[in-house]
C-alpha positions as semicolon CSV with decimal commas, in nm:
position;residue;x (nm);y (nm);z (nm)
1;X;-0,687;1,938;-1,050
2;X;-0,540;1,718;-0,839
3;X;-0,708;1,446;-0,645
4;X;-0,710;1,097;-0,404
5;X;-0,981;0,808;-0,465
6;X;-1,065;0,606;-0,222
7;X;-1,386;0,444;-0,301
8;X;-1,391;0,335;-0,648
9;X;-1,545;-0,041;-0,704
10;X;-1,308;-0,197;-0,976
11;X;-1,564;-0,347;-1,219
12;X;-1,764;-0,032;-1,233
13;X;-1,468;0,175;-1,265
14;X;-1,366;0,013;-1,608
15;X;-1,378;0,266;-1,874
16;X;-1,635;0,129;-2,225
17;X;-1,298;0,145;-2,411
18;X;-1,147;-0,133;-2,191
19;X;-1,470;-0,278;-2,190
20;X;-1,531;-0,307;-2,581
21;X;-1,164;-0,398;-2,631
22;X;-1,183;-0,702;-2,376
23;X;-1,553;-0,768;-2,538
24;X;-1,349;-0,787;-2,891
25;X;-1,076;-1,001;-2,753
26;X;-1,316;-1,243;-2,650
27;X;-1,560;-1,226;-2,927
28;X;-1,848;-1,107;-2,682
29;X;-2,126;-0,961;-2,884
30;X;-2,417;-0,943;-2,650
31;X;-2,489;-0,741;-2,323
32;X;-2,624;-0,934;-2,074
33;X;-2,732;-0,847;-1,669
34;X;-2,595;-1,030;-1,407
35;X;-2,906;-1,211;-1,391
36;X;-2,842;-1,329;-1,720
37;X;-3,047;-1,133;-1,954
38;X;-2,994;-1,002;-2,281
39;X;-3,037;-0,639;-2,368
40;X;-3,169;-0,575;-2,687
41;X;-2,944;-0,325;-2,918
42;X;-2,665;-0,342;-2,658
43;X;-2,301;-0,394;-2,809
44;X;-2,051;-0,436;-2,538
45;X;-1,807;-0,385;-2,846
46;X;-1,899;-0,072;-2,887
47;X;-1,798;0,228;-2,620
48;X;-2,053;0,440;-2,750
49;X;-2,343;0,172;-2,698
50;X;-2,196;0,095;-2,344
51;X;-2,283;0,471;-2,245
52;X;-2,612;0,438;-2,383
53;X;-2,685;0,133;-2,206
54;X;-2,564;0,285;-1,873
55;X;-2,753;0,577;-1,952
56;X;-3,080;0,394;-1,931
57;X;-3,026;0,170;-1,670
58;X;-2,926;0,497;-1,423
59;X;-3,262;0,623;-1,518
60;X;-3,421;0,385;-1,330
61;X;-3,207;0,369;-0,983
62;X;-3,461;0,603;-0,854
63;X;-3,759;0,338;-0,875
64;X;-3,834;0,073;-0,590
65;X;-3,667;-0,194;-0,754
66;X;-3,326;0,070;-0,822
67;X;-3,087;-0,122;-0,583
68;X;-3,104;-0,440;-0,747
69;X;-3,137;-0,283;-1,092
70;X;-2,788;-0,104;-1,000
71;X;-2,637;-0,452;-0,897
72;X;-2,768;-0,603;-1,207
73;X;-2,610;-0,390;-1,425
74;X;-2,239;-0,510;-1,292
75;X;-2,282;-0,801;-1,579
76;X;-2,142;-0,639;-1,812
77;X;-1,780;-0,544;-1,729
78;X;-1,796;-0,904;-1,515
79;X;-1,845;-1,067;-1,881
80;X;-1,578;-0,935;-2,009
81;X;-1,348;-1,023;-1,771
82;X;-1,249;-1,384;-1,867
83;X;-0,866;-1,453;-1,741
84;X;-0,635;-1,343;-1,496
85;X;-0,484;-1,159;-1,756
86;X;-0,768;-0,990;-1,809
87;X;-0,814;-0,896;-1,434
88;X;-0,415;-0,791;-1,418
89;X;-0,483;-0,575;-1,717
90;X;-0,761;-0,414;-1,640
91;X;-0,652;-0,308;-1,310
92;X;-0,297;-0,168;-1,439
93;X;-0,529;0,015;-1,729
94;X;-0,765;0,189;-1,433
95;X;-0,493;0,320;-1,246
96;X;-0,277;0,470;-1,520
97;X;-0,617;0,612;-1,629
98;X;-0,682;0,780;-1,341
99;X;-0,318;0,913;-1,270
100;X;-0,388;1,029;-1,577
101;X;-0,696;1,247;-1,509
102;X;-0,541;1,406;-1,179
103;X;-0,544;1,112;-0,930
104;X;-0,247;1,060;-0,721
105;X;-0,334;0,747;-0,562
106;X;-0,655;0,535;-0,592
107;X;-0,715;0,255;-0,439
108;X;-0,981;0,009;-0,607
109;X;-1,190;-0,258;-0,438
110;X;-1,338;-0,602;-0,534
111;X;-1,453;-0,938;-0,496
112;X;-1,233;-1,273;-0,572
113;X;-1,547;-1,466;-0,580
114;X;-1,718;-1,230;-0,849
115;X;-1,461;-1,291;-1,100
116;X;-1,438;-1,617;-1,033
117;X;-1,805;-1,676;-1,202
118;X;-1,655;-1,603;-1,507
119;X;-1,279;-1,713;-1,430
120;X;-1,247;-2,051;-1,378
121;X;-0,952;-2,007;-1,124
122;X;-0,890;-2,052;-0,719
123;X;-0,991;-1,764;-0,551
124;X;-0,637;-1,732;-0,435
125;X;-0,469;-1,671;-0,777
126;X;-0,773;-1,436;-0,871
127;X;-0,650;-1,210;-0,580
128;X;-0,333;-1,214;-0,688
129;X;-0,357;-1,118;-1,037
130;X;-0,514;-0,838;-0,905
131;X;-0,254;-0,669;-0,664
132;X;-0,004;-0,777;-0,970
133;X;-0,196;-0,497;-1,125
134;X;-0,132;-0,259;-0,843
135;X;0,224;-0,329;-0,880
136;X;0,285;-0,303;-1,213
137;X;0,113;0,050;-1,212
138;X;0,384;0,138;-0,918
139;X;0,686;-0,069;-1,097
140;X;0,566;0,046;-1,472
141;X;0,463;0,360;-1,483
142;X;0,498;0,486;-1,105
143;X;0,125;0,540;-1,100
144;X;0,006;0,504;-0,700
145;X;-0,282;0,241;-0,614
146;X;-0,427;0,012;-0,357
147;X;-0,609;-0,325;-0,409
148;X;-0,886;-0,360;-0,135
149;X;-1,038;-0,726;-0,140
150;X;-1,416;-0,709;-0,081
151;X;-1,676;-0,965;0,042
152;X;-2,082;-0,977;0,023
153;X;-2,216;-0,976;0,399
154;X;-2,494;-1,130;0,282
155;X;-2,267;-1,389;0,157
156;X;-2,026;-1,360;0,461
157;X;-2,069;-1,600;0,719
158;X;-2,203;-1,951;0,675
159;X;-2,163;-2,286;0,894
160;X;-1,808;-2,453;0,841
161;X;-1,937;-2,723;0,591
162;X;-2,083;-2,460;0,334
163;X;-1,897;-2,360;0,034
164;X;-1,621;-2,089;0,058
165;X;-1,869;-1,880;-0,146
166;X;-2,102;-1,841;0,173
167;X;-1,900;-1,783;0,360
168;X;-1,660;-1,514;0,240
169;X;-1,555;-1,306;0,518
170;X;-1,295;-1,596;0,643
171;X;-1,177;-1,683;0,267
172;X;-1,131;-1,299;0,189
173;X;-0,950;-1,245;0,540
174;X;-0,690;-1,467;0,494
175;X;-0,632;-1,386;0,139
176;X;-0,612;-1,003;0,220
177;X;-0,351;-1,119;0,574
178;X;-0,134;-1,352;0,310
179;X;-0,097;-1,053;0,034
180;X;-0,050;-0,800;0,278
181;X;0,254;-0,671;0,324
182;X;0,425;-0,362;0,505
183;X;0,589;-0,231;0,189
184;X;0,274;-0,306;-0,061
185;X;-0,056;-0,305;0,204
186;X;-0,345;-0,462;0,065
187;X;-0,713;-0,367;0,237
188;X;-1,026;-0,564;0,311
189;X;-1,375;-0,420;0,263
190;X;-1,720;-0,565;0,407
191;X;-1,998;-0,471;0,102
192;X;-2,299;-0,613;0,017
193;X;-2,667;-0,562;0,164
194;X;-2,877;-0,532;0,379
195;X;-2,679;-0,357;0,657
196;X;-2,934;-0,438;0,950
197;X;-2,941;-0,788;0,876
198;X;-2,572;-0,884;0,859
199;X;-2,400;-0,631;1,145
200;X;-2,072;-0,587;1,137
201;X;-2,061;-0,747;1,521
202;X;-2,132;-1,046;1,291
203;X;-1,808;-1,080;1,095
204;X;-1,587;-1,027;1,395
205;X;-1,448;-1,362;1,453
206;X;-1,393;-1,439;1,057
207;X;-1,180;-1,120;1,044
208;X;-0,970;-1,193;1,307
209;X;-0,679;-1,312;1,098
210;X;-0,661;-0,981;0,863
211;X;-0,659;-0,815;1,185
212;X;-0,392;-1,040;1,356
213;X;-0,154;-0,942;0,984
214;X;-0,215;-0,565;1,027
215;X;-0,450;-0,548;0,703
216;X;-0,642;-0,178;0,731
217;X;-1,077;-0,222;0,708
218;X;-1,331;-0,005;0,534
219;X;-1,687;-0,086;0,581
220;X;-1,999;0,006;0,351
221;X;-2,176;0,140;0,642
222;X;-2,449;0,407;0,702
223;X;-2,526;0,380;0,305
224;X;-2,865;0,239;0,276
225;X;-3,115;0,396;0,497
226;X;-3,276;0,704;0,409
227;X;-3,340;1,038;0,573
228;X;-3,461;1,165;0,845
229;X;-3,394;0,813;1,034
230;X;-3,182;0,612;0,787
231;X;-3,402;0,329;0,978
232;X;-3,227;0,081;0,651
233;X;-2,860;0,194;0,761
234;X;-2,857;0,388;1,135
235;X;-2,505;0,541;1,270
236;X;-2,526;0,290;1,486
237;X;-2,375;0,033;1,257
238;X;-2,074;0,290;1,160
239;X;-2,008;0,304;1,539
240;X;-2,019;-0,074;1,579
241;X;-1,798;-0,161;1,253
242;X;-1,503;0,093;1,422
243;X;-1,525;-0,041;1,766
244;X;-1,617;-0,444;1,672
245;X;-1,386;-0,473;1,381
246;X;-1,126;-0,192;1,373
247;X;-1,263;-0,032;1,067
248;X;-1,020;0,283;0,966
249;X;-1,265;0,403;0,718
250;X;-1,624;0,400;0,662
251;X;-1,770;0,371;0,290
252;X;-2,044;0,658;0,256
253;X;-2,165;0,729;0,603
254;X;-2,449;0,905;0,497
255;X;-2,623;0,819;0,830
256;X;-2,365;1,049;1,002
257;X;-2,611;1,358;0,921
258;X;-2,864;1,195;1,212
259;X;-2,599;1,138;1,488
260;X;-2,372;1,408;1,645
261;X;-2,237;1,165;1,857
262;X;-2,128;0,888;1,589
263;X;-1,960;1,230;1,443
264;X;-1,777;1,306;1,678
265;X;-1,690;0,908;1,765
266;X;-1,514;0,900;1,417
267;X;-1,360;1,227;1,494
268;X;-1,203;1,119;1,832
269;X;-1,058;0,825;1,663
270;X;-0,951;0,977;1,351
271;X;-1,172;0,723;1,123
272;X;-1,203;0,817;0,766
273;X;-1,498;0,854;0,561
274;X;-1,508;0,760;0,209
275;X;-1,785;1,022;0,076
276;X;-2,009;0,939;-0,282
277;X;-2,259;1,222;-0,316
278;X;-2,320;1,156;-0,654
279;X;-2,388;0,779;-0,615
280;X;-2,569;0,827;-0,293
281;X;-2,823;1,062;-0,470
282;X;-2,838;0,827;-0,768
283;X;-2,966;0,549;-0,602
284;X;-3,242;0,765;-0,386
285;X;-3,023;0,710;-0,023
286;X;-3,028;1,060;-0,035
287;X;-3,307;1,311;-0,182
288;X;-3,007;1,516;-0,443
289;X;-2,671;1,614;-0,387
290;X;-2,752;1,932;-0,211
291;X;-2,862;1,723;0,062
292;X;-2,542;1,531;0,179
293;X;-2,378;1,578;0,447
294;X;-2,034;1,612;0,287
295;X;-2,028;1,976;0,416
296;X;-2,140;1,908;0,732
297;X;-1,871;1,626;0,795
298;X;-1,610;1,879;0,606
299;X;-1,700;2,158;0,861
300;X;-1,669;1,933;1,124
301;X;-1,328;1,845;1,069
302;X;-1,401;1,433;0,952
303;X;-1,122;1,317;0,773
304;X;-1,357;1,271;0,480
305;X;-1,275;1,178;0,122
306;X;-1,473;1,195;-0,232
307;X;-1,480;0,927;-0,471
308;X;-1,666;0,795;-0,792
309;X;-1,784;0,462;-0,624
310;X;-1,926;0,300;-0,972
311;X;-1,841;0,513;-1,253
312;X;-1,972;0,325;-1,509
313;X;-2,326;0,360;-1,364
314;X;-2,359;0,678;-1,208
315;X;-2,154;0,890;-1,462
316;X;-1,865;1,105;-1,345
317;X;-1,569;0,927;-1,421
318;X;-1,304;1,060;-1,216
319;X;-1,308;1,242;-0,903
320;X;-1,274;1,576;-1,061
321;X;-1,522;1,556;-1,304
322;X;-1,753;1,443;-0,921
323;X;-1,627;1,727;-0,776
324;X;-1,747;1,944;-1,057
325;X;-2,095;1,798;-1,041
326;X;-2,110;1,850;-0,670
327;X;-1,922;2,176;-0,592
328;X;-2,256;2,396;-0,706
329;X;-2,519;2,197;-0,539
330;X;-2,291;2,172;-0,184
331;X;-2,181;2,493;-0,203
332;X;-1,790;2,348;-0,177
333;X;-1,482;2,548;-0,343
334;X;-1,111;2,527;-0,485
335;X;-1,007;2,497;-0,088
336;X;-1,278;2,242;-0,008
337;X;-1,107;1,998;-0,292
338;X;-0,775;2,050;-0,144
339;X;-0,872;1,942;0,170
340;X;-1,058;1,645;0,067
341;X;-0,746;1,564;-0,133
342;X;-0,513;1,602;0,171
343;X;-0,788;1,366;0,374
344;X;-0,760;1,097;0,084
345;X;-0,370;1,104;0,120
346;X;-0,404;1,117;0,548
347;X;-0,640;0,812;0,487
348;X;-0,498;0,623;0,246
349;X;-0,395;0,252;0,305
350;X;-0,046;0,266;0,218
351;X;0,304;0,299;0,395
352;X;0,441;0,598;0,543
353;X;0,723;0,626;0,303
354;X;0,423;0,657;0,007
355;X;0,230;0,903;0,199
356;X;0,467;1,140;0,260
357;X;0,574;1,121;-0,114
358;X;0,193;1,161;-0,203
359;X;0,252;1,479;0,049
360;X;0,500;1,588;-0,150
361;X;0,377;1,536;-0,487
362;X;0,032;1,739;-0,391
363;X;0,266;2,064;-0,257
364;X;0,457;2,054;-0,563
365;X;0,156;2,037;-0,773
366;X;-0,002;2,339;-0,555
367;X;0,336;2,498;-0,605
368;X;0,368;2,457;-0,983
369;X;-0,021;2,599;-1,047
370;X;0,030;2,846;-0,805
C-alpha cells in the first residue's frame, strides 16, 4: 500500500528493535514508566518483551485511568533517548522504516522539553537534532519527512518569571520560527490535555512568532470528549483553533461528528483533519472503530488523512496496517485509501516542489500497480 502519515508521535513511533538497540547502548536493563515505576519482568533490551509490555498496557486503556496510563507508558522510549545523536538517529531510522513500509511522506512530532528530561542539552540543540534527522533522511535516502515541534497545553503558558518548561508555547513557537525555512518547513503542534481547560485562544499571543514566520500549525482538538455531546472536547474548540491560531490541520477532530457547521467551516477553509481511529477507540474516546466519523468526513469531502498516532501503544505500526484494521468496520475500500493518501499529500507541511514530487510519485506507483 502507498500511504502518507501526518500524525505520528516520534518517541511512540520508535520500533521495539530500535528501542532495544539503544537500551543496549546505554546499558539499560529495566523498563520504567514516566512516573518512575519499575515494570516487573519487562526487558528493554528484548523487542518481544517490549511488545508484551505494551500489549499489557493497552489492555487497560479503556479504564477510567486509561489516559494517564497511556501517557505514563511513554517512559520506556524516552528512557533510551540519552543524547543528541540518539535523537537524530531515531528520527532517521523511523522515517526510513516508514518509507520502506510504503509511506511516501511521514511527519513526526514531539516536544523538545520532553527529551530534555533525559538529555542535558538546551532545548534549542534538541530541536536542531530532531530536524537534522529529517534532513539526513532526505539527503541520504531521498526519504521525505517533516518534523513538527510540539508543546503540552497544560505547560504552555505561565508568567514571564516562570521557567521555560512551564511556558512552553512561547519557547517552542520561537524555536519553530528559527528552524522553519521556505525550502524545508518545520511544523508546530499543540498537544496535551485537558482541552477545555486550555483552549486554543489561550495561546494566541505566545504563538505570534511562529505565525509571523509562516510556520504551519496543527492542533490536537476535538479528541478528548465522548459522544454524543463531546463535552470534554466540543467542536467549538476546533473552530477556535482555526479562527484564533490559524491552524492548517486538526489532530483527531472526532467531535466533528456532532457539528455539521464545524465540518462545513473546515471544508470552506481547506483545513485538514488527521484521523487516528485505532487510537481514539483504544483510549475510549469513541466506543469502537466502527463508530469513528472518518467515513462521514470523507463522504462530505473534508481533507482527511489517516495516521497511527502512537504505534507502540496502539498496535498497528504503519498506516497500511492501520487501514487494514479499520477498513472492514468502517466499510472502506481501495478507493478510500487512495483518497486518504492524496489528502495527505495536499495537506502535508512541505514545499510546493516537494508536494509536486509526492503527487508524481503516487501517480507512478498507481501506474506500476495497474
